[in-house]
C-alpha positions in Angstrom: 0.0 0.0 0.0 1.5 3.4 -1.0 2.2 5.8 1.8 -0.5 8.4 2.6 0.3 11.6 0.8 0.2 15.0 2.6 0.1 18.2 0.6 2.8 20.7 1.6 2.4 24.4 0.9 4.9 25.7 -1.6 5.2 29.1 0.1 4.9 30.1 3.7 5.7 33.8 3.6 8.1 35.9 5.6 8.3 35.2 9.4 6.8 37.9 11.6 8.7 39.7 14.2 7.1 38.4 17.3 9.0 39.9 20.2 10.7 36.6 21.0 14.0 35.3 19.9 14.6 33.4 16.7 15.7 29.8 17.0 19.0 30.5 15.3 19.9 33.4 17.7 20.7 30.9 20.5 24.3 29.8 21.2 25.3 28.8 24.7 22.2 28.5 26.9 21.2 26.9 30.2 20.2 23.3 29.7 16.6 24.0 30.8 16.3 26.5 27.9 17.6 23.9 25.5 14.9 21.4 26.6 12.2 24.1 26.4 13.3 25.0 22.9 13.0 21.4 21.9 9.4 21.4 23.0 8.7 24.6 21.0 9.1 27.3 23.7 10.8 30.6 22.8 12.7 32.5 25.5 11.9 36.1 25.9 14.8 38.5 25.1 15.3 39.4 28.8 14.0 38.1 32.2 10.7 39.4 33.3 10.8 42.2 35.7 7.8 42.8 38.1 6.9 46.4 38.4 5.1 48.0 41.3 2.0 48.3 39.1 2.1 44.5 38.4 2.1 43.8 42.2 -0.6 46.4 42.8 -2.8 44.8 40.2 -2.2 41.4 41.7 -3.4 42.7 45.1 -6.4 44.4 43.5 -7.5 40.9 42.4 -7.6 39.9 46.0 -4.5 37.7 45.6 -1.2 37.7 47.3 -0.5 34.2 45.9 2.9 32.9 46.9 4.1 29.5 46.0 5.9 27.3 48.5 9.2 28.7 47.5 8.1 32.4 47.2 7.4 32.8 43.4 4.9 35.5 42.8 2.5 33.6 40.5 -0.2 36.2 39.8 2.0 39.2 39.4 4.2 37.2 37.0 1.2 36.4 34.8 0.2 40.1 34.8 3.8 41.0 33.8 3.7 38.4 31.0 0.3 39.7 29.8 1.7 43.2 29.7 4.6 42.0 27.6 2.2 40.0 25.3 0.1 43.1 24.6 2.9 45.6 24.4 4.7 43.5 21.8 1.3 42.7 20.0 2.1 39.0 20.2 -1.6 38.4 19.6 -0.9 39.1 15.9 1.4 36.0 15.8 0.2 32.5 15.1 -1.4 31.1 18.3 -0.8 29.6 20.7 2.6 31.1 21.6 5.0 29.0 23.8 7.1 31.3 25.9 9.7 30.8 28.6 11.4 33.3 30.9 13.3 33.8 34.1 12.1 36.1 36.8 14.7 38.7 37.8 16.3 37.9 41.2 16.4 34.6 43.0 14.8 33.2 46.1 15.7 30.6 48.7 14.1 27.3 49.3 13.0 26.1 52.7 16.3 24.2 53.0 18.3 27.4 52.2 19.2 26.5 48.6 19.4 29.3 46.0 16.5 28.9 43.6 15.9 30.3 40.1 12.3 30.6 39.0 11.9 29.4 35.4 8.6 30.1 33.9 6.9 28.3 31.0 3.7 29.7 29.5 1.5 28.8 26.5 -0.7 31.8 25.6 -3.5 32.2 23.2 -4.8 28.6 23.3 -7.3 26.6 25.3 -6.8 23.0 24.2 -5.7 20.0 26.4 -2.6 19.3 24.3 -1.2 22.5 25.8 -1.3 21.1 29.4 0.3 17.9 28.0 3.2 19.9 26.3 3.7 22.0 29.4 3.7 19.1 31.9 6.0 17.0 29.6 8.4 19.9 29.2 8.6 20.4 32.9 9.1 16.7 33.5 11.9 16.6 31.0 13.7 19.7 32.4 13.5 18.3 36.0 14.8 14.9 34.8 17.8 16.7 33.2 18.3 18.4 36.5 18.8 15.0 38.1 15.5 14.6 39.8 14.0 11.1 39.9 11.0 9.4 41.6 8.8 12.3 40.6 5.1 12.4 40.7 2.3 14.7 39.5 -0.6 15.8 41.6 -3.4 17.5 39.6 -7.0 18.5 39.8 -9.6 20.3 37.7 -11.7 23.2 39.0 -13.4 23.7 35.6 -14.6 26.8 34.0 -16.1 29.8 35.9 -19.6 28.3 36.0 -18.2 25.0 37.4 -16.3 26.9 40.0 -19.3 28.9 41.1 -21.4 25.7 41.6 -18.6 24.0 43.5 -17.8 27.0 45.7 -21.5 27.4 46.6 -21.7 23.7 47.6 -18.4 23.8 49.5 -19.5 26.9 51.6 -22.8 25.2 52.4 -20.9 22.0 53.6 -18.6 23.9 55.9 -21.3 26.2 57.3 -23.2 23.1 58.5 -20.0 22.1 60.4 -18.8 25.5 61.5 -18.8 24.5 65.1 -15.9 22.2 64.3 -13.8 25.0 62.8 -11.2 27.0 64.7 -11.7 30.8 64.8 -9.0 31.3 62.2 -10.6 28.7 59.9 -14.0 30.4 60.3 -12.4 33.6 59.0 -10.9 31.6 56.1 -14.4 30.4 55.3 -15.5 34.0 54.8 -12.4 35.1 52.8 -11.5 32.1 50.7 -13.3 28.8 51.5 -11.2 26.9 49.0 -8.2 27.2 51.3 -9.9 25.0 53.9 -9.3 22.0 51.7 -5.6 22.3 52.3 -5.8 23.4 56.0 -3.3 21.4 58.1 -5.5 21.5 61.3 -6.6 18.0 62.4 -10.3 18.7 62.3 -10.0 20.4 58.9 -8.1 17.5 57.5 -11.0 15.2 58.5 -13.6 17.5 57.1 -11.7 17.9 53.8 -11.9 14.1 53.2 -15.7 14.3 53.1 -16.0 17.7 51.5 -17.4 18.2 48.0 -14.9 17.6 45.2 -14.5 20.1 42.3 -14.4 17.4 39.6 -18.0 16.5 40.7 -19.2 19.9 39.5 -17.5 20.1 36.1 -19.5 21.2 33.0 -19.5 18.9 30.0 -16.7 20.9 28.3 -14.5 21.0 31.4 -15.0 17.3 32.0 -14.0 16.5 28.4 -11.0 18.8 28.7 -9.7 17.1 31.9 -10.4 13.6 30.4 -8.1 14.5 27.5 -5.4 15.8 29.7 -5.4 12.5 31.7 -5.3 10.5 28.4 -2.2 12.5 27.3 -0.5 11.8 30.7 -1.2 8.1 30.4 0.2 8.0 26.8 3.3 9.8 28.1 3.5 7.4 31.1 3.7 10.2 33.6 2.6 9.0 37.0 -0.2 11.1 38.5 -2.8 11.2 41.3 -5.9 13.3 41.7 -5.4 15.8 44.5 -8.8 17.4 45.4 -7.2 20.0 47.6 -5.5 21.7 44.6 -7.6 24.7 43.6 -5.0 27.1 42.2 -5.3 30.9 42.3 -8.8 32.1 43.1 -8.2 35.2 40.9 -7.1 33.6 37.6 -7.1 29.8 37.7 -9.5 27.7 35.5 -9.6 24.1 34.5 -6.4 22.1 35.2 -4.2 22.9 38.3 -1.2 20.8 39.2 2.0 20.4 41.3 5.0 18.3 40.6 7.0 16.7 43.4 10.0 14.5 44.1 9.6 12.0 46.9 12.1 10.6 49.3 11.9 7.0 48.1 8.2 6.8 48.9 5.4 5.7 46.6 2.8 8.3 45.7 0.2 7.1 48.2 2.7 7.6 51.1 3.8 11.1 50.0 2.3 12.6 53.1 3.1 10.5 56.1 1.6 11.2 59.6 5.0 12.5 60.7 4.7 15.4 58.2 5.4 16.4 54.6 7.9 14.0 52.9 7.9 15.4 49.4 9.6 18.4 47.8 7.7 20.8 45.5 9.6 21.1 42.2 7.0 22.9 40.0 3.5 24.1 40.0 1.1 25.1 37.2 -2.4 26.1 36.3 -4.6 27.2 33.4 -5.8 30.8 33.4 -7.7 33.5 31.5 -6.3 37.0 31.8 -7.1 40.3 30.3 -10.7 41.4 31.1 -10.1 41.0 34.8 -7.4 43.7 34.4 -9.8 46.0 32.6 -8.6 45.1 29.1 -10.9 44.5 26.1 -8.9 41.4 25.1 -9.1 38.2 27.0 -6.2 35.8 26.5 -6.4 32.1 27.6 -3.2 30.4 28.7 -1.6 27.8 30.8 1.6 28.2 32.7 4.1 26.7 35.1 7.0 27.8 37.3 9.9 25.4 38.0 12.0 25.9 41.1 15.6 25.2 39.9 18.4 25.0 42.5 21.3 27.2 41.6 24.4 28.5 43.3 24.3 32.2 43.8 27.3 32.8 41.5 26.7 30.0 39.0 24.2 29.1 36.3 23.2 25.6 35.2 25.1 23.5 32.6 25.6 25.5 29.4 25.0 23.9 26.1 25.2 24.9 22.4 22.1 24.9 20.3 22.4 23.1 17.0 20.5 24.0 13.9 17.6 21.5 13.4 17.8 19.1 10.4 14.2 17.8 10.9 10.8 19.4 10.9 8.1 17.4 12.7 4.5 17.8 11.5 1.4 16.1 12.9 -2.0 15.8 11.4 -5.1 14.5 13.3 -6.1 13.6 16.9 -4.2 10.2 17.1 -1.1 11.8 15.7 -1.2 14.6 18.2 -1.5 12.1 21.1 1.6 10.2 20.0 3.6 13.2 18.9 5.0 14.0 22.3 6.4 10.5 22.6 8.2 11.0 19.2 9.6 14.3 20.3 10.9 13.0 23.6 12.4 10.0 21.8 14.4 12.2 19.4 15.3 14.7 22.2 16.9 11.9 24.3 18.7 10.6 21.2 20.2 14.1 20.7 18.6 14.7 17.3 17.9 18.5 16.6 14.3 18.9 15.8 11.9 21.8 15.1 8.2 21.4 15.9 5.1 23.3 16.7 2.9 20.5 17.9 0.6 22.8 19.9 -0.9 24.0 16.5 -3.4 22.1 14.5 -3.4 23.4 10.9 -0.5 22.6 8.6 0.2 26.2 7.6 0.4 27.2 11.3 2.8 24.4 12.1 5.1 25.5 9.2 5.1 29.2 10.1 8.4 30.2 11.6 10.4 27.3 10.1 11.0 28.7 6.7 14.2 30.7 7.6 15.8 27.5 9.1 16.0 25.8 5.7 15.4 22.3 7.2 16.3 19.5 4.8 13.9 16.8 6.1 10.3 16.7 7.3 8.9 14.0 9.6 5.2 13.6 9.1 2.7 11.7 11.3 -0.9 11.5 10.2 -3.8 9.4 11.5 -2.7 6.3 9.5 0.9 6.5 10.6 -0.1 7.1 14.3 -2.2 3.9 14.2 0.7 2.0 12.7 3.3 3.5 15.1 5.2 4.9 12.2 6.1 8.2 10.5 6.9 9.4 7.0 10.4 10.9 6.5 10.5 13.1 3.5 13.5 14.9 1.8 12.3 18.5 1.2 14.2 18.9 -2.0 13.9 15.6 -3.8 10.5 14.8 -2.3 11.7 11.2 -1.8 10.0 9.7 1.3 10.0 6.5 3.4 7.8 5.1 6.1 9.8 4.4 9.3 8.7 2.7 12.5 8.8 5.0 15.5 11.1 2.5 17.4 13.6 2.7 14.5 13.4 6.4 13.9 16.4 7.6 15.9 18.8 5.2 14.2 17.3 5.8 10.8 17.7 9.6 11.2 21.3 9.2 12.4 22.1 7.2 9.3 21.2 10.2 7.2 24.4 11.8 8.7 22.7 15.0 9.4 21.6 14.6 13.1 
């Protein structure tokens, strides 16, 4: 049977100036940036700087959200949105995958210097974006030497889902208000979602029987979360549902998650009676930002912050970025699900690759690659995905061959270009 043919556009047009660096502008970079580039993220020209106005806007939303290691989550999203609108990045093909450092460093609970490395996918609302984000974070942390990692995640749904859930949660706790401490009664009035993670003994017992956010999801939110879990299972990333994860009350929607490393304990033993036994490595959530800041434009996104240990006077391992010799294209649902496996397989094999798997349409996937003059294209359609194969095509001669995914790294290396 002849291979399935895929039409390729003969002209893509000139790349737009997007306010992010071109792939070929990179030379020696931190290894975490190299991994992010491989998964399609583009670093901002300079680290994000939080202004006083960013922090004031975060406070005006009723949020002073601080992560376990001190990263200002909401103010960072506001700063990123400011950059996104100032540079008119909404005119670029969406979604945009961006990464940045936050100026300055913090200290972990154990006194280690920590760099906050942010990854954000802006302008999209599909489940593949959470999968790309989580897989990229997982790959970066693996390169940093972390092992025995696990993912805790939850879905709080869209705004309507959250409203129904919060109403039921408040009713549940009000019926049991006599069991709450004075401080927890105040929390119930200010932010009832925080009670789900309260460490007080009586609150822990109440949280076990409290309503769960995933029980109030709309049909669209339920489908979205189901797709995220399907991606995680395909990627073989271990996860558990953590009902106490509710994200930022100001911005969070849909999927919220934390990534941990554990001290030799299985996931179900991550929190022993003696206290917390796992270390938070990264956290992320989906959000919608724009109109809540008084802007006309609403931008959906999903983002994460990774807490990287760094000596105060040193950066991470520096690596040199190579020009990619292969462009990866995917077409169809099944292909999209398998695509992240292929990308990770080639990354581990050290084969330079350019891809924009977060985009669906062929033209959108090709945009931005024309200046790289890549000699080969790897194509995965529905048929190839079902057969665990890809098409490798020479972009000049148009000669092509079907290659099994398991054989792909060795096949590409034989082309003497990787």
